[in-house]
ZAGUTOR-115361 format. One line per 8 residues: number of its first residue (from 1); their letters; for each residue x, y, z of C-alpha. Coordinates in nm, 2 decimals, decimal comma, padded with zeros to 4 digits. Layout:
<kolros>
NUM	A	X:Y:Z | ...
</kolros>
This chain:
<kolros>
1	MRALLTAV	-00,04:00,00:-00,01 | 00,27:00,21:00,09 | 00,44:00,18:-00,28 | 00,13:00,28:-00,42 | 00,07:00,63:-00,26 | 00,38:00,72:-00,29 | 00,30:00,62:-00,64 | 00,06:00,85:-00,67
9	FVVALAMA	00,28:01,08:-00,49 | 00,52:01,11:-00,76 | 00,27:01,09:-01,01 | 00,07:01,41:-00,92 | 00,49:01,60:-00,87 | 00,57:01,46:-01,19 | 00,26:01,61:-01,38 | 00,33:02,00:-01,20
17	GAFHLSAA	00,69:02,00:-01,36 | 00,69:01,78:-01,65 | 00,69:01,96:-01,98 | 00,87:01,97:-02,28 | 00,89:02,28:-02,49 | 00,85:02,14:-02,91 | 01,14:02,24:-03,08 | 00,92:02,29:-03,39
25	ETIPVAAS	00,76:02,60:-03,37 | 00,41:02,60:-03,55 | 00,16:02,72:-03,56 | -00,20:02,50:-03,65 | -00,45:02,65:-03,83 | -00,72:02,54:-04,04 | -00,79:02,44:-04,36 | -01,03:02,60:-04,55
33	TAAAGTIC	-01,13:02,49:-04,92 | -01,38:02,75:-04,97 | -01,21:03,12:-04,93 | -00,79:03,24:-04,84 | -00,72:03,33:-04,53 | -00,54:03,62:-04,33 | -00,25:03,60:-04,12 | -00,16:03,84:-03,88
41	PTCGESMS	00,15:04,03:-03,80 | 00,22:04,02:-03,50 | 00,14:03,67:-03,33 | 00,07:03,53:-03,64 | -00,31:03,40:-03,62 | -00,46:03,32:-03,92 | -00,86:03,41:-03,95 | -01,09:03,52:-04,20
49	PTFNFCSN	-01,04:03,80:-04,47 | -01,34:03,98:-04,37 | -01,19:04,03:-04,03 | -01,05:04,40:-03,98 | -00,92:04,31:-03,67 | -00,69:04,02:-03,52 | -00,95:03,81:-03,34 | -00,65:03,67:-03,11
57	CGTNLEAF	-00,40:03,99:-02,99 | -00,67:04,31:-03,15 | -00,40:04,45:-03,41 | -00,57:04,63:-03,68 | -00,50:04,48:-04,00 | -00,59:04,75:-04,19 | -00,37:04,99:-04,05 | -00,09:04,70:-04,17
65	KGAATRMP	-00,24:04,70:-04,55 | 00,01:04,53:-04,74 | 00,18:04,35:-04,40 | -00,12:04,10:-04,35 | 00,04:03,78:-04,49 | -00,26:03,62:-04,72 | -00,29:03,24:-04,65 | -00,32:03,01:-04,98
73	DAGPADHA	-00,59:02,82:-04,97 | -00,55:02,44:-04,88 | -00,45:02,14:-05,14 | -00,31:01,85:-05,17 | 00,05:01,97:-05,14 | -00,05:02,15:-04,80 | 00,02:01,87:-04,60 | -00,35:01,82:-04,42
81	HADGPSGR	-00,33:01,67:-04,05 | -00,55:01,58:-03,76 | -00,51:01,80:-03,44 | -00,63:01,85:-03,14 | -00,91:01,64:-02,95 | -01,19:01,75:-03,25 | -01,00:01,63:-03,51 | -01,08:01,85:-03,76
89	SNTTIARP	-00,83:01,87:-04,08 | -00,51:02,17:-04,00 | -00,29:02,28:-04,22 | 00,09:02,35:-04,02 | 00,28:02,70:-04,09 | 00,63:02,74:-04,00 | 00,58:03,01:-03,76 | 00,81:03,34:-03,68
97	ATAPKKSR	01,11:03,27:-03,44 | 00,98:03,52:-03,19 | 00,66:03,36:-03,15 | 00,59:03,19:-02,82 | 00,67:02,84:-02,81 | 00,35:02,61:-02,73 | 00,40:02,33:-02,43 | 00,35:01,97:-02,51
105	FSDLFGHS	00,23:01,94:-02,16 | -00,08:02,14:-02,29 | -00,17:01,90:-02,50 | -00,32:01,64:-02,23 | -00,56:01,89:-02,13 | -00,63:02,06:-02,44 | -00,40:02,38:-02,58 | -00,43:02,66:-02,47
113	SQGHGSAL	-00,56:02,97:-02,59 | -00,28:03,09:-02,77 | -00,30:03,10:-03,12 | -00,68:03,03:-03,09 | -00,93:03,30:-03,10 | -01,33:03,40:-03,23 | -01,42:03,75:-03,35 | -01,71:03,96:-03,19
121	SDKPIPLQ	-01,97:04,03:-03,40 | -01,99:04,40:-03,46 | -02,35:04,42:-03,47 | -02,50:04,61:-03,15 | -02,74:04,36:-02,97 | -02,97:04,62:-02,75 | -02,93:04,48:-02,35 | -03,14:04,20:-02,32
129	LDNFPDRP	-03,38:04,32:-01,98 | -03,69:04,03:-02,06 | -03,79:03,80:-01,75 | -03,49:04,02:-01,55 | -03,53:03,99:-01,18 | -03,50:04,28:-00,94 | -03,26:04,38:-00,76 | -03,22:04,18:-00,45
137	KPIIEWGQ	-03,19:04,43:-00,20 | -03,03:04,34:00,08 | -03,24:04,35:00,44 | -02,94:04,60:00,54 | -02,73:04,79:00,32 | -02,51:05,11:00,36 | -02,34:05,33:00,11 | -02,34:05,52:-00,17
145	NPFLGVGP	-02,29:05,28:-00,44 | -02,59:04,98:-00,39 | -02,52:04,65:-00,39 | -02,63:04,59:-00,77 | -02,71:04,87:-00,84 | -02,77:05,14:-01,11 | -02,73:05,49:-01,14 | -02,42:05,68:-01,09
153	IAPGITLP	-02,11:05,52:-00,94 | -02,00:05,77:-00,62 | -01,67:05,89:-00,70 | -01,50:05,76:-00,36 | -01,19:05,83:-00,13 | -00,89:05,85:-00,25 | -00,60:05,74:-00,08 | -00,21:05,79:-00,07
161	TGATWQPS	-00,11:05,47:-00,25 | -00,33:05,55:-00,58 | -00,63:05,29:-00,45 | -00,98:05,49:-00,50 | -01,24:05,30:-00,17 | -01,57:05,32:-00,23 | -01,72:05,19:00,12 | -02,04:05,02:00,13
169	FIVFGTAR	-02,21:04,74:00,43 | -02,42:04,47:00,34 | -02,63:04,19:00,54 | -02,70:03,88:00,41 | -02,75:03,57:00,46 | -02,94:03,21:00,48 | -03,22:03,10:00,73 | -03,34:02,77:00,69
177	AALQTFDN	-03,61:02,55:00,86 | -03,69:02,19:00,83 | -03,91:01,92:00,98 | -03,77:01,56:00,88 | -03,79:01,23:01,03 | -03,47:01,02:00,93 | -03,42:00,61:01,01 | -03,09:00,45:00,90
185	GRGQISEL	-03,22:00,12:00,97 | -03,10:00,08:01,39 | -03,29:00,39:01,58 | -03,48:00,73:01,40 | -03,44:01,08:01,46 | -03,76:01,31:01,38 | -03,73:01,66:01,44 | -03,85:01,99:01,32
193	VGRLDLFG	-03,48:02,20:01,34 | -03,30:02,57:01,23 | -03,04:02,71:01,13 | -02,93:03,11:01,06 | -02,60:03,16:00,88 | -02,60:03,57:00,88 | -02,33:03,76:00,75 | -02,17:04,15:00,77
201	NLYLTPTE	-01,99:04,22:00,46 | -01,79:04,54:00,45 | -01,66:04,62:00,09 | -01,39:04,90:00,03 | -01,34:04,81:-00,31 | -01,49:04,53:-00,56 | -01,19:04,31:-00,42 | -01,07:04,48:-00,05
209	RILIGFRP	-01,37:04,36:00,20 | -01,46:04,25:00,58 | -01,65:03,94:00,63 | -01,81:03,87:00,95 | -02,01:03,55:00,99 | -02,24:03,44:01,27 | -02,48:03,11:01,31 | -02,65:03,14:01,64
217	LDRDGLDY	-02,87:02,88:01,58 | -02,67:02,60:01,62 | -02,34:02,44:01,78 | -02,03:02,33:01,59 | -02,27:02,18:01,33 | -02,38:01,92:01,58 | -02,63:02,03:01,78 | -02,90:02,24:01,66
225	TGYRFDPD	-03,20:02,43:01,79 | -03,55:02,32:01,74 | -03,77:02,04:01,93 | -03,71:01,65:01,86 | -03,98:01,48:01,84 | -03,78:01,15:01,88 | -03,60:00,93:02,04 | -03,68:01,18:02,34
233	KKIHREIN	-03,90:01,47:02,36 | -03,66:01,81:02,45 | -03,65:02,16:02,35 | -03,34:02,23:02,23 | -03,17:02,56:02,26 | -02,80:02,63:02,12 | -02,87:03,01:02,05 | -02,49:03,20:02,05
241	AYITTFFV	-02,26:03,46:01,93 | -01,97:03,27:01,84 | -01,78:03,39:01,53 | -01,77:03,10:01,23 | -01,62:03,38:00,95 | -01,42:03,69:00,99 | -01,18:03,77:00,79 | -01,02:04,04:00,53
249	QGDFGELF	-00,97:03,97:00,18 | -00,76:04,19:-00,08 | -00,54:04,22:-00,38 | -00,23:04,40:-00,40 | -00,22:04,52:-00,69 | -00,57:04,74:-00,63 | -00,46:04,84:-00,27 | -00,11:05,00:-00,36
257	PNLDPNDR	-00,20:05,12:-00,78 | 00,09:05,36:-00,76 | 00,38:05,01:-00,71 | 00,25:04,97:-01,10 | 00,14:05,28:-01,29 | 00,12:05,04:-01,55 | -00,09:04,78:-01,45 | 00,21:04,49:-01,59
265	GTFDISFA	00,03:04,26:-01,30 | 00,36:04,25:-01,10 | 00,14:04,31:-00,79 | -00,16:04,14:-00,88 | -00,12:03,87:-00,52 | -00,44:03,84:-00,36 | -00,46:03,74:-00,04 | -00,71:03,67:00,25
273	LGRQPLNF	-00,64:03,65:00,62 | -00,83:03,53:00,94 | -01,13:03,29:01,02 | -01,24:03,18:00,67 | -01,38:02,86:00,48 | -01,18:02,66:00,30 | -01,31:02,39:-00,06 | -01,01:02,22:-00,17
281	QDGIMINE	-01,08:01,91:-00,46 | -01,45:01,95:-00,45 | -01,44:01,89:-00,06 | -01,26:01,56:-00,11 | -00,92:01,68:00,04 | -01,01:02,00:00,25 | -01,39:02,11:00,33 | -01,40:02,33:00,65
289	DEIDAIGF	-01,62:02,59:00,74 | -01,44:02,80:00,97 | -01,07:02,78:01,03 | -00,76:03,04:01,08 | -00,60:03,08:00,83 | -00,37:03,25:00,57 | -00,36:03,24:00,22 | -00,23:03,41:-00,07
297	SRPSNFFL	-00,31:03,38:-00,46 | -00,14:03,49:-00,79 | -00,42:03,43:-01,06 | -00,23:03,55:-01,33 | 00,04:03,28:-01,49 | 00,07:03,10:-01,78 | 00,25:02,80:-01,68 | 00,28:02,49:-01,90
305	GSSAWRTT	00,07:02,58:-02,21 | -00,20:02,66:-01,98 | -00,42:03,05:-02,05 | -00,50:03,14:-01,68 | -00,28:02,93:-01,38 | -00,41:02,99:-01,05 | -00,13:02,93:-00,80 | -00,21:02,90:-00,37
313	ALFAWNEL	00,00:02,92:-00,09 | -00,18:02,85:00,25 | -00,08:02,80:00,59 | -00,39:02,75:00,86 | -00,24:02,71:01,24 | -00,63:02,73:01,46 | -00,98:02,58:01,43 | -00,81:02,29:01,25
321	NRNNNRRE	-01,05:01,98:01,21 | -00,89:01,66:01,13 | -01,10:01,38:00,88 | -01,27:01,24:01,21 | -01,45:01,58:01,24 | -01,34:01,63:01,56 | -01,06:01,96:01,62 | -00,74:01,93:01,69
329	SSAKLFGF	-00,61:02,26:01,87 | -00,26:02,21:01,81 | -00,28:02,09:01,44 | -00,10:02,31:01,15 | -00,18:02,30:00,84 | 00,04:02,40:00,54 | -00,11:02,34:00,19 | -00,02:02,47:-00,26
337	FNTADYET	-00,32:02,42:-00,48 | -00,32:02,54:-00,83 | -00,58:02,57:-01,08 | -00,50:02,59:-01,47 | -00,71:02,68:-01,73 | -00,68:02,53:-02,05 | -00,93:02,56:-02,38 | -01,07:02,28:-02,30
345	STLDLDFA	-01,06:02,14:-01,96 | -00,92:02,29:-01,61 | -00,69:02,11:-01,39 | -00,63:02,08:-01,01 | -00,29:01,99:-00,89 | -00,31:02,02:-00,48 | -00,09:01,94:-00,19 | -00,13:01,99:00,18
353	YVNAEADT	00,05:01,88:00,50 | -00,08:01,86:00,83 | 00,18:01,93:01,12 | -00,06:01,72:01,48 | 00,07:01,61:01,80 | 00,11:01,24:01,76 | -00,14:01,17:02,03 | -00,43:01,32:01,85
361	GGDGLYAG	-00,31:01,13:01,48 | 00,02:01,29:01,40 | 00,15:01,42:01,08 | -00,01:01,38:00,74 | 00,04:01,44:00,35 | -00,23:01,46:00,09 | -00,21:01,54:-00,24 | -00,52:01,52:-00,55
369	VGITRRFG	-00,55:01,54:-00,89 | -00,82:01,64:-01,03 | -00,91:01,66:-01,43 | -01,22:01,88:-01,54 | -01,37:01,89:-01,93 | -01,54:01,75:-02,19 | -01,63:01,46:-02,42 | -01,82:01,58:-02,68
377	LINSTTRI	-02,20:01,60:-02,49 | -02,01:01,42:-02,21 | -01,93:01,66:-01,88 | -01,67:01,49:-01,69 | -01,48:01,57:-01,38 | -01,14:01,26:-01,24 | -01,00:01,34:-00,92 | -00,73:01,13:-00,76
385	NASLSLET	-00,69:01,16:-00,39 | -00,41:01,00:-00,18 | -00,33:01,05:00,16 | -00,02:00,95:00,38 | 00,03:00,88:00,76 | 00,36:01,00:00,87 | 00,30:00,82:01,23 | 00,04:00,58:01,37
393	QTAAVSDG	-00,29:00,56:01,13 | -00,57:00,65:01,34 | -00,91:00,81:01,21 | -00,76:01,12:01,21 | -00,50:00,99:00,97 | -00,45:00,70:00,73 | -00,32:00,57:00,42 | -00,55:00,55:00,14
401	VLLFQQLS	-00,63:00,67:-00,22 | -01,00:00,75:-00,32 | -01,09:00,81:-00,73 | -01,40:00,99:-00,77 | -01,52:01,00:-01,17 | -01,83:01,25:-01,25 | -02,05:01,20:-01,62 | -02,33:01,44:-01,71
409	TTMPSSKD	-02,49:01,56:-02,04 | -02,79:01,76:-02,07 | -03,08:01,54:-02,21 | -03,17:01,68:-02,60 | -03,38:01,94:-02,66 | -03,47:02,01:-02,32 | -03,19:02,11:-02,01 | -03,28:01,79:-01,84
417	VAYLNAFW	-02,93:01,65:-01,71 | -02,89:01,27:-01,68 | -02,55:01,18:-01,45 | -02,35:00,90:-01,31 | -02,09:00,98:-01,02 | -01,87:00,65:-00,92 | -01,60:00,60:-00,64 | -01,36:00,39:-00,55
425	GINDYSSA	-01,23:00,46:-00,19 | -00,84:00,20:-00,18 | -00,78:00,16:00,20 | -00,86:00,43:00,46 | -00,80:00,76:00,24 | -00,86:01,05:00,52 | -00,92:01,39:00,42 | -00,66:01,69:00,52
433	ARGEDRGG	-00,92:01,82:00,76 | -01,33:01,85:00,77 | -01,56:02,02:00,92 | -01,76:01,90:01,21 | -02,07:01,92:01,10 | -01,95:01,80:00,68 | -01,90:01,40:00,74 | -01,72:01,23:00,47
441	PLGAIGIL	-01,56:01,34:00,12 | -01,85:01,14:-00,06 | -02,10:01,44:-00,05 | -02,08:01,49:-00,46 | -02,09:01,16:-00,53 | -02,53:01,25:-00,53 | -02,85:01,35:-00,27 | -02,82:00,94:-00,13
449	FAAQGLGG	-02,40:01,06:-00,03 | -02,48:01,39:00,09 | -02,58:01,49:00,48 | -02,80:01,79:00,48 | -02,62:02,03:00,73 | -02,89:02,06:00,94 | -02,95:01,83:01,21 | -02,98:01,51:01,25
457	YGAPLGNR	-03,10:01,40:00,87 | -02,79:01,24:00,77 | -02,66:01,08:00,46 | -02,86:00,80:00,35 | -02,58:00,57:00,17 | -02,34:00,71:00,41 | -02,05:00,94:00,27 | -01,70:00,77:00,39
465	ANDAVGAA	-01,49:00,61:00,09 | -01,32:00,33:00,34 | -01,22:00,03:00,17 | -01,53:00,05:-00,04 | -01,64:00,14:-00,45 | -02,05:00,27:-00,50 | -02,22:00,45:-00,78 | -02,55:00,70:-00,82
473	LGYQMFLG	-02,74:00,73:-01,17 | -02,95:01,05:-01,13 | -03,19:01,27:-01,37 | -03,24:01,60:-01,27 | -03,58:01,68:-01,48 | -03,67:02,10:-01,49 | -04,07:02,09:-01,47 | -04,14:02,36:-01,69
481	SADRQIVF	-03,87:02,62:-01,57 | -03,57:02,63:-01,37 | -03,82:02,77:-01,10 | -03,92:02,39:-01,02 | -03,71:02,09:-01,07 | -03,72:01,71:-00,93 | -03,42:01,49:-00,90 | -03,44:01,13:-00,92
489	EFGGRVAT	-03,18:00,86:-00,76 | -03,05:00,52:-00,76 | -02,75:00,42:-00,54 | -02,55:00,13:-00,38 | -02,22:00,11:-00,23 | -02,04:-00,24:-00,15 | -01,70:-00,28:00,09 | -01,39:-00,42:-00,03
497	QTPRFFAA	-01,29:-00,53:00,30 | -01,38:-00,46:00,58 | -01,24:-00,08:00,68 | -01,00:-00,01:01,03 | -01,21:00,33:01,07 | -01,58:00,42:01,01 | -01,70:00,05:00,98 | -02,01:00,05:01,18
505	SQPDSIAA	-02,19:00,32:00,97 | -02,12:00,26:00,65 | -02,28:-00,09:00,59 | -02,35:-00,28:00,20 | -02,70:-00,13:00,08 | -02,92:00,03:-00,27 | -03,11:00,30:-00,19 | -03,36:00,56:-00,41
513	AARYQMKL	-03,41:00,92:-00,36 | -03,64:01,19:-00,51 | -03,60:01,59:-00,43 | -03,84:01,83:-00,53 | -03,76:02,18:-00,47 | -03,99:02,49:-00,62 | -03,89:02,90:-00,60 | -04,17:03,06:-00,40
521	NQHSVLIF	-04,01:03,41:-00,47 | -03,72:03,60:-00,48 | -03,58:03,50:-00,19 | -03,71:03,15:-00,11 | -03,76:02,81:-00,24 | -03,92:02,49:-00,07 | -03,71:02,14:-00,08 | -03,91:01,82:-00,03
529	DAFVGFPE	-03,67:01,52:-00,01 | -03,75:01,14:00,07 | -03,51:00,84:00,03 | -03,59:00,45:00,08 | -03,23:00,22:00,14 | -03,23:-00,17:00,15 | -02,87:-00,17:00,37 | -02,73:-00,51:00,47
537	NRDTAYGL	-02,81:-00,68:00,84 | -03,01:-00,39:00,92 | -03,39:-00,31:00,88 | -03,53:-00,12:00,59 | -03,40:00,27:00,61 | -03,60:00,61:00,53 | -03,60:00,91:00,57 | -03,90:01,17:00,49
545	RSELLLKF	-03,86:01,57:00,50 | -03,97:01,90:00,40 | -03,75:02,26:00,42 | -03,78:02,58:00,41 | -03,49:02,79:00,22 | -03,47:03,19:00,29 | -03,20:03,40:00,07 | -03,19:03,75:00,22
</kolros>
């Protein structure tokens, strides 16, 4: 097992550094059998001869007149060949020596946007306001520039650094109330519970803000204010003023624009400091809602042939919950996270290290690779995550690999979506950090694997991935419009061997579920859930719930 985990880490590291510049500097140009094309003298992009501006770099082709090169029609001697995932015929033309070199690494994920472009129409289109919703006015709003407002923009305050601040403050949040019953085959919970997520956001600029948040109706996502009917008839009061979110966010380039008057991007480094939510690898590696951390991110990189590459470095020192959803005050997390965009795909490449006391789980090393792209009409997300305990394996940190696949497609002549999601947990994969109410890493598989985050209504098929394989097949149907929809899902899971951790709550099982939700108005949604399951060596499992969701 250690050899397998080591191999996963080596592959992830190799993907981060392995790229090779092409020796032959060429550009693919679509072969034309109808009319000659034009080659931009600035960037070498080919396009229709009717274009007055280069669709890639914006060069005014009329200003160059004879300098713009005419490309001959493709013929038998043009050596047309298949290039790229579309397999369309292309002609290879030598590129000037000054052109940017192309990385073969990008071929793994689709070409970058270099050398490709699409021109915008020069025909004006009127502002489309049909069925456009009214402005969602916050419950409390202060400042000269209303949230999503229209009209003149207030000039704001200019600082000695060159930054212009336009302060505004809004209060927003989400309120949830649910009446629900849940039976996992061993015991039943019936309750009426509520949850309130309340935030205050002080905008200084669109990129600089201070956010504070509270969850005054629950404690740590475990005990919620409400009334429990079963197994005990009891009123639960969990009123509190605990701060769950409090951080400052900004961008050095916007705070100190005088340091980069030509806006070359030298200081385009964003940061966030304070108690903040974190989510990486679709919540598989890290899924925390309140952790004290500082992070720096640079979005404007162009590594390995990408059109955009964002790199984030993170250090977290407090409020860290380990894989067993228990808080470890001594734990420290170091993270290095990357997201790269290519023409046809997005690549995620993430690494994390957790340092903690040996008696609470010890140190752990984590790596994750994800690729999101389309194959024809199919949307695909593939993720491979691995964890390695550097000391004794416990429920907090252990060795394992989690393979994760999502496939979906929009049905013909409709907005309906069909999906098939699957996972394979090899040994005991553990996350670097998981919030106390987040359960395991399988919530993105489907509604059968996701907990509600409200009261005792759990995931029908569980959400731990230890030594198991499973899948969910679903269909999302829109009933006339996006205001009303229903989801049907069927799924199951089977253990590959008896896991060392979390074995008792994850039996072999199959289940079916349905969810109906409808918009009541601009701020409220009504949701109904139901499921029935057949866990091995247990009674039939079932659940029913109704929820009113308010966003303000």
